[in-house]
C-alpha positions in Angstrom: 19.0 27.2 16.1 15.2 27.9 16.0 15.0 26.1 12.6 17.1 23.0 13.9 14.8 22.9 16.9 11.6 23.3 15.1 12.9 20.4 12.5 13.7 18.2 15.7 10.2 18.7 17.3 8.5 17.8 13.7 10.6 14.6 13.4 9.9 13.6 17.1 6.1 14.4 16.5 6.1 12.1 13.3 7.9 9.2 15.1 5.9 9.3 17.9 2.8 9.0 15.9 4.3 6.6 13.6 5.1 4.2 16.4 1.4 4.1 17.5 0.2 4.0 14.0 2.3 1.1 12.9 1.1 -1.0 16.1 -2.5 -0.1 15.5 -2.5 -0.7 11.9 -0.7 -4.0 12.3 -3.3 -5.3 14.9 -6.0 -4.1 12.5 -4.4 -6.0 9.6 -3.9 -9.2 11.7 -7.7 -9.1 12.8 -8.8 -8.5 9.3 -6.8 -11.6 8.1 -8.1 -13.7 10.9 -11.8 -12.6 10.2 -11.5 -13.1 6.5 -10.4 -16.7 7.1 -13.3 -17.5 9.4 -15.9 -15.6 7.2 -14.9 -17.7 4.2 -16.2 -20.8 5.9 -19.7 -19.3 6.1 -19.8 -17.4 2.6 -20.1 -19.1 -0.5 -17.7 -18.6 -3.7 -20.8 -17.1 -5.3 -21.0 -14.5 -2.7 -17.4 -13.6 -3.1 -17.9 -13.5 -6.9 -20.6 -11.0 -6.5 -18.8 -9.0 -4.1 -15.9 -8.7 -6.6 -18.3 -7.6 -9.5 -19.5 -4.9 -7.2 -16.0 -3.8 -6.1 -14.5 -3.4 -9.6 -16.7 -0.6 -10.6 -16.8 1.0 -7.1 -13.1 1.2 -6.8 -13.0 3.1 -10.1 -15.5 5.8 -8.9 -13.8 6.0 -5.6 -10.6 7.0 -7.4 -12.8 10.3 -8.3 -14.5 10.8 -4.9 -11.9 13.3 -3.5 -10.3 14.5 -6.6 -7.1 14.6 -4.6 -8.3 17.5 -2.4 -7.6 15.6 0.7 -3.9 15.4 -0.2 -3.8 18.9 -1.5 -5.3 20.2 1.9 -2.7 18.1 3.7 0.2 19.5 1.7 -1.0 23.1 1.8 1.3 25.6 3.7 -1.4 27.6 4.9 -5.3 27.1 4.9 -7.3 30.1 3.8 -10.7 31.1 5.5 -12.6 30.0 2.4 -10.9 26.8 1.8 -12.5 24.4 4.1 -16.2 25.6 3.2 -15.5 25.2 -0.3 -13.5 21.8 -0.2 -16.6 20.5 1.6 -19.2 22.0 -0.9 -17.3 20.4 -3.9 -16.8 17.1 -2.0 -20.7 17.0 -1.4 -21.5 17.8 -5.0 -18.9 15.4 -6.5 -19.9 12.4 -4.4 -23.7 13.2 -4.6 -23.0 12.7 -8.5 -21.1 9.7 -7.9 -23.7 8.4 -5.7 -26.4 8.8 -8.4 -24.2 7.1 -10.8 -23.7 4.1 -8.7 -27.2 3.8 -7.3 -28.8 4.0 -10.8 -25.9 2.3 -12.3 -26.8 -0.8 -10.4 -29.0 -2.1 -13.2 -26.2 -1.7 -15.8 -23.7 -3.7 -13.5 -26.3 -6.5 -13.0 -27.0 -6.7 -16.8 -23.3 -6.7 -17.7 -22.5 -9.5 -15.3 -25.9 -11.2 -15.8 -26.5 -11.3 -12.1 -29.9 -9.5 -11.4 -29.0 -9.4 -7.5 -26.2 -6.9 -8.0 -28.7 -4.1 -8.6 -30.1 -4.1 -4.9 -26.7 -4.7 -3.6 -25.2 -1.6 -5.7 -28.0 0.7 -4.4 -27.3 -0.3 -0.9 -23.3 0.2 -1.5 -23.7 3.5 -3.3 -24.6 5.3 0.1 -20.7 5.2 1.0 -20.3 8.2 -1.4 -22.6 10.3 0.7 -20.5 9.5 3.7 -17.1 10.4 2.2 -17.4 14.1 2.4 -17.8 13.9 6.2 -14.5 12.1 6.7 -12.2 13.7 4.1 -11.6 17.0 5.9 -11.2 15.6 9.7 -8.9 13.0 8.3 -6.8 15.5 6.5 -6.8 17.8 9.5 -5.2 14.9 11.5 -2.7 14.4 9.1 -1.6 18.0 8.7 -1.1 18.0 12.6 0.7 14.8 12.5 -2.0 13.0 14.6 -1.4 9.5 13.3 -2.0 7.7 16.7 -5.6 9.1 16.6 -6.3 8.3 13.0 -5.0 4.6 13.3 -6.9 4.1 16.5 -10.1 5.2 14.6 -9.1 2.7 11.7 -8.3 0.0 14.3 -12.0 0.6 15.9 -13.7 0.7 12.7 -11.7 -2.4 11.4 -12.7 -4.5 14.2 -16.2 -3.4 14.3 -16.6 -4.1 10.4 -15.0 -7.4 11.0 -17.5 -8.5 13.9 -20.5 -7.1 11.9 -19.5 -9.3 8.9 -18.7 -12.2 10.9 -21.9 -12.3 12.9 -24.1 -11.6 9.7 -22.2 -14.4 8.0 -22.8 -16.8 10.7 -26.5 -15.9 10.3 -26.4 -16.8 6.8 -26.6 -13.4 5.3 -24.2 -14.1 2.5 -23.2 -11.3 0.3 -25.1 -8.8 2.5 -22.8 -9.6 5.3 -19.9 -8.2 3.3 -21.7 -5.1 2.2 -23.1 -4.3 5.7 -19.5 -4.5 7.1 -18.3 -1.9 4.7 -21.3 0.6 5.6 -20.6 -0.2 9.4 -16.8 0.9 8.9 -17.8 4.0 7.0 -20.5 5.2 9.4 -18.4 4.5 12.5 -15.4 6.1 11.2 -17.5 9.5 10.7 -18.8 9.3 14.2 -15.4 8.8 15.8 -13.7 11.4 13.7 -16.5 13.9 14.9 -15.7 13.2 18.5 -11.8 13.3 18.1 -11.6 16.1 15.6 -15.1 18.0 15.9 -15.8 20.4 13.1 -18.7 22.1 11.6 -18.6 23.8 8.1 -21.1 25.5 6.0 -20.6 24.3 2.6 -19.8 26.7 -0.3 -19.1 26.3 -4.1 -16.7 28.9 -5.0 -14.6 27.3 -7.7 -11.8 29.9 -7.8 -11.1 29.2 -4.1 -10.1 25.4 -4.6 -9.1 25.6 -8.3 -5.3 25.2 -7.4 -6.0 22.4 -5.1 -8.2 20.5 -7.6 -5.4 21.0 -10.3 -2.8 19.3 -7.9 -5.2 17.0 -6.7 -6.5 16.0 -10.1 -2.7 15.1 -11.3 -2.6 12.8 -8.1 -5.8 11.0 -9.1 -4.6 10.6 -12.6 -1.2 9.3 -11.2 -3.0 6.6 -9.0 -5.4 5.7 -11.6 -2.7 4.9 -14.2 -0.9 2.9 -11.5 -4.0 0.9 -10.4 -5.1 0.2 -13.9 -1.8 -0.9 -15.4 -1.8 -4.4 -13.7 -5.3 -5.0 -14.1 -5.1 -4.3 -18.0 -2.0 -6.4 -18.1 -3.8 -9.2 -16.8 -6.9 -8.8 -19.1 -4.6 -8.7 -22.1 -2.6 -11.8 -21.1 -5.6 -13.9 -20.1 -6.5 -15.3 -23.5 -2.9 -16.1 -24.2 -2.2 -18.0 -21.1 -5.4 -19.7 -20.5 -7.4 -19.9 -17.0 -5.0 -22.4 -15.5 -1.6 -20.7 -16.2 -3.1 -17.2 -15.3 -4.2 -18.7 -12.0 -0.8 -20.1 -11.4 0.8 -16.5 -12.2 -1.8 -14.7 -10.0 -1.3 -17.0 -7.1 2.5 -16.4 -7.4 2.3 -12.9 -7.7 -0.1 -12.4 -4.9 2.1 -14.4 -2.5 5.2 -12.4 -3.7 3.4 -9.1 -3.3 1.7 -10.0 0.2 4.6 -8.6 2.5 5.1 -5.4 0.5 1.2 -4.8 0.2 0.4 -5.2 3.8 3.3 -3.2 5.1 2.9 -0.4 2.5 -0.7 -0.1 3.6 0.7 0.5 7.2 3.4 3.2 6.3 1.7 4.8 3.2 -0.9 7.0 5.2 2.1 8.4 7.1 4.6 9.0 4.1 2.8 11.9 2.5 1.8 14.0 5.5 5.4 13.4 7.0 7.4 14.4 4.0 5.1 17.2 3.4 6.5 19.1 6.3 9.9 19.0 4.4 8.6 20.4 1.1 10.7 23.5 1.2 13.7 21.7 2.7 14.6 19.3 -0.1 18.0 18.3 1.2 16.4 17.1 4.5 13.8 15.4 2.5 16.4 13.6 0.5 18.2 12.7 3.7 15.0 11.2 5.6 14.0 9.4 2.2 17.3 7.6 2.3 17.0 6.9 6.0 13.3 5.7 5.8 14.2 3.2 2.8 17.2 1.9 4.7 14.9 1.1 7.9 12.1 -0.4 5.7 14.6 -2.5 3.9 15.7 -3.9 7.0 12.5 -5.7 7.5 11.1 -6.1 3.9 14.4 -7.3 2.0 15.1 -10.4 3.9 11.2 -11.4 3.5 11.5 -10.9 -0.4 14.8 -12.6 -0.7 13.9 -15.3 1.8 10.6 -16.2 -0.2 12.4 -16.8 -3.2 14.8 -19.1 -1.4 12.1 -21.2 0.3 9.6 -21.2 -2.6 10.2 -25.0 -3.6 9.2 -25.9 -0.2 6.7 -23.2 0.6 4.4 -23.5 -2.4 3.6 -27.4 -1.8 3.1 -26.8 2.0 1.0 -23.7 1.8 -0.7 -24.0 -1.5 -0.4 -27.7 -2.2 1.2 -30.1 -4.7 -1.2 -29.0 -7.4 0.3 -25.6 -7.4 4.0 -26.9 -8.0 4.1 -25.0 -11.3 4.1 -21.7 -9.1 7.5 -22.1 -7.7 9.6 -20.7 -10.3 7.3 -17.7 -11.0 7.3 -17.1 -7.2 11.1 -17.1 -7.1 11.2 -14.4 -10.0 8.5 -12.3 -8.7 9.9 -12.3 -5.3 13.2 -11.2 -6.7 11.3 -8.2 -8.4 9.9 -6.9 -5.4 12.7 -4.9 -3.9 12.6 -2.7 -7.1 9.0 -2.3 -6.7 9.4 -1.5 -2.9 11.6 1.5 -4.1 9.3 2.8 -6.6 6.2 2.4 -4.2 8.0 4.6 -1.5 9.3 7.1 -4.1 5.9 8.0 -5.6 4.2 9.3 -2.3 7.3 11.2 -1.4 7.4 12.9 -4.8 3.8 13.7 -4.5 4.5 15.3 -1.1 7.0 17.6 -2.8 4.4 18.9 -5.0 5.6 17.1 -8.2 2.6 14.8 -8.6 3.4 15.1 -12.6 6.5 12.9 -11.9 4.3 10.2 -10.5 2.2 10.4 -13.5 5.2 10.0 -15.6 6.4 7.1 -13.4 3.1 5.4 -13.9 3.0 6.0 -17.6 6.4 4.5 -17.8 5.1 1.4 -16.0 2.2 1.2 -18.5 4.4 1.6 -21.6 7.0 -1.1 -20.4 4.8 -3.7 -18.7 2.1 -4.3 -21.5 4.3 -5.1 -24.5 6.8 -7.2 -22.1 3.8 -9.0 -20.7 2.4 -9.8 -24.1 5.8 -11.2 -25.3 6.4 -13.0 -21.9 2.9 -14.7 -21.9 3.9 -16.6 -25.0 6.3 -18.5 -22.7 3.7 -19.3 -20.0 3.5 -18.1 -16.4 7.4 -18.3 -16.2 7.8 -15.9 -19.2 5.3 -13.5 -17.7 7.1 -13.6 -14.5 10.3 -12.7 -16.2 8.3 -9.7 -18.0 7.4 -8.5 -14.7 10.8 -8.5 -13.1 12.2 -6.6 -16.1 9.5 -4.1 -16.0 9.8 -3.6 -12.1 13.8 -3.1 -12.6 13.0 -0.5 -15.6 10.5 1.4 -14.0 12.6 1.7 -10.7 15.6 3.0 -12.4 13.3 5.5 -14.4 11.6 6.6 -11.2 14.8 7.2 -9.4 16.2 9.2 -12.5 13.3 11.6 -12.6 13.5 12.2 -8.7 16.5 14.1 -9.5 14.3 17.1 -10.6 13.2 17.2 -6.8 16.3 16.4 -5.0 19.7 14.9 -5.3 19.3 11.2 -5.3 20.7 8.3 -7.7 20.2 4.5 -7.7 23.8 4.3 -6.3 23.0 6.5 -3.4 19.8 4.4 -2.7 21.9 1.3 -3.0 24.2 2.6 -0.2 21.2 3.3 2.1 19.8 -0.4 1.3 23.4 -1.8 1.5 23.1 -3.4 5.2 19.9 -5.2 4.2 21.2 -6.3 0.9 24.6 -7.9 2.1 22.6 -9.6 5.1 20.0 -10.8 2.9 22.6 -12.3 0.4 24.4 -14.0 3.4 21.0 -15.3 4.5 20.2 -16.7 1.0 23.8 -18.3 1.1 23.0 -20.0 4.4 19.4 -21.2 3.5 20.8 -22.8 0.1 23.5 -24.3 2.2 21.2 -25.8 4.7 19.3 -27.3 1.8 22.6 -28.9 0.6 23.8 -30.1 4.0 20.2 -31.5 5.3 18.9 -32.2 1.9 15.9 -30.8 0.4 13.2 -31.7 2.8 9.7 -31.9 1.8 6.9 -30.7 4.2 6.6 -28.5 7.1 9.9 -29.6 8.8 12.1 -28.8 5.9 10.3 -25.2 5.8 10.8 -24.6 9.5 14.4 -25.4 9.2 14.9 -23.3 6.3 13.1 -20.2 7.9 15.0 -20.7 11.1 18.4 -20.7 9.5 17.5 -17.7 7.4 16.3 -15.7 10.2 19.2 -16.6 12.5 21.8 -15.9 9.7 20.2 -12.6 8.8 20.0 -11.4 12.4 23.7 -12.5 13.2 25.0 -10.8 9.9 23.4 -7.6 10.8 24.4 -7.6 14.5 28.0 -8.5 13.4 28.6 -6.1 10.6 26.0 -3.4 11.1 25.4 -3.3 14.6 24.9 0.5 14.7 22.3 0.6 11.9 20.3 -2.3 13.8 20.6 -0.5 17.2 19.5 2.8 15.6 16.5 1.2 14.2 15.3 -0.6 17.3 16.0 2.8 19.4 13.9 4.6 16.6 10.8 2.6 17.5 11.3 1.5 21.1 13.2 4.1 22.9 12.1 7.7 23.7 14.2 10.7 24.7 16.8 10.2 22.0 16.9 12.9 19.4 16.6 11.6 16.1 19.4 13.8 14.7 22.0 12.0 16.9 22.0 8.9 14.5 20.4 10.5 11.6 23.4 11.0 9.2 24.6 7.6 9.7 22.5 6.7 6.7 22.3 9.8 4.9 22.1 10.1 1.1 
C-alpha cells in the first residue's frame, strides 16, 4: 500500500509540474518565434551567416560541457556527500578548458570561414563556458525534485529577457552583436534566478574517483547525443555536391517544415522525460506502462499535424513559401509521413537513458548513421524526392530497431506501441480521407481559402472521430492536464502496454 501511495504521489508531482512546464515553455517558444520574425527585419543575412559560423563549433563544444554529469546526477538514486563538490570542481575544469579553446580558437574560426570579425565575436561568446558550471547543479537538483514549474518559469523569464535584449540592440543597429548579447544575457540571468530559487554554495573539489562512475555513464550519453546530432549534418554535407544548391535548398526547406511540429513539442517535453522516468528506473513494468501511456497522449496531438501536413502540402507550400518552392511539395509529403516514426524514436531514447541503458541509445544512433548515409547517397541521385524517400526508409528502419533493442530494458514491441497509438492513427486516417474528399468535392482550390477549408475539415473530422469512437481516451487526456484531484491510476491502465 505504501509503495502504491508513493508511486501515486510521484505521478501527481510529475503531472503537476508538467502542466506548468508545458504552459511556460509553449509561451516561451511563441515569444521566441515572434521575436525572431521581428529581429529578421533589422539584421542582415550576413549577420545571420556569421551567427551560423559561430554556432557550428560552439554547439560541438557544448556537447562536452557537462560530460553528462547533469543527467547522471538526476538519475542517481542517492547523492553522496562528496558528489556535488567534485562534480562542481570537474565542471569548472572542463568548461575552463573549453573556454580557452573557443576564446583562442576564434582566430582559427575566422581564418577557416575567411571572416576576420568572427575572432572578436568568438572571444565574447566564449564566456558562456565560464557560466555553465554555475547552472548545471541547481538545474539538476530541480529536476531531481521534479520542480518543473520553477525550472520552466526560469526559462520563460530568461527567454523573454534575451528576446527583448536582442530586439532592442537589433533596432539600434548592433547587428550580429545583438544575437551574441542576447545569448549572454540569457545565460547570466539564468544563473542569478537559479541562485534565488535553488540557493547553493559548494567548495569545489577534484577527486576523480568520486565522479568516475557518473562520468562513465554521462560520457556514453554524450556519445549517443553526439552521434545523433552529427548524423543529419554529415548526410547533408555528403549529398550537397550531388544535389546542388537549389535541390538541397528545396529538400532542407521541406525537411524543416515537416520537422517543425515535432522539434518544438519535443523541446517542451524532453526536459521532463528523463527526470520523470528516472523515478521508475527500478520499476521497469511501471516505466513500460507509462511509456505507452505517454506516447498515446503525445500522439493525439502530434499525429494529426504530421498526417495533416502531408494532406495539405500542395496548398500549404505555395501559400507559405511561395510558388517558387513548388518542387518542395512531394518531399514535404514524404517527410511528413516519416515523422511519426521519428517521434517514436525521439521519445524512446531519453526513456532508455533514464533506465541506465545509455549504451542502447548509442546503438540506436549508430544504426541511424549506418542506415541514413548510404540510403541518402543513393537517393540523392534521384533528386530531392529520392532523398526524401531515403529519409522515410531510414526513419522506419531505425524506429523498428530502437523498439527491438528496448526489449533489453522492458517488455515492449512495435505492435504494443501501435496499440497505444491506435486511436490517433485511426482518427488521423479518417481525417486524411475527409481532407482528400473535401478536395474532390470543392476542387483543389489555390490560395489561402483552399488551405483554410482543408484545415477546418481536417480538424473537425479528427475531433469528431476521437469523440465518437475514443471518447474515454480523449476525456482522460483532457482531465490529465486540466483537472485536479483525480488519481492518475484511475484511468492509467486504459492505455497500458
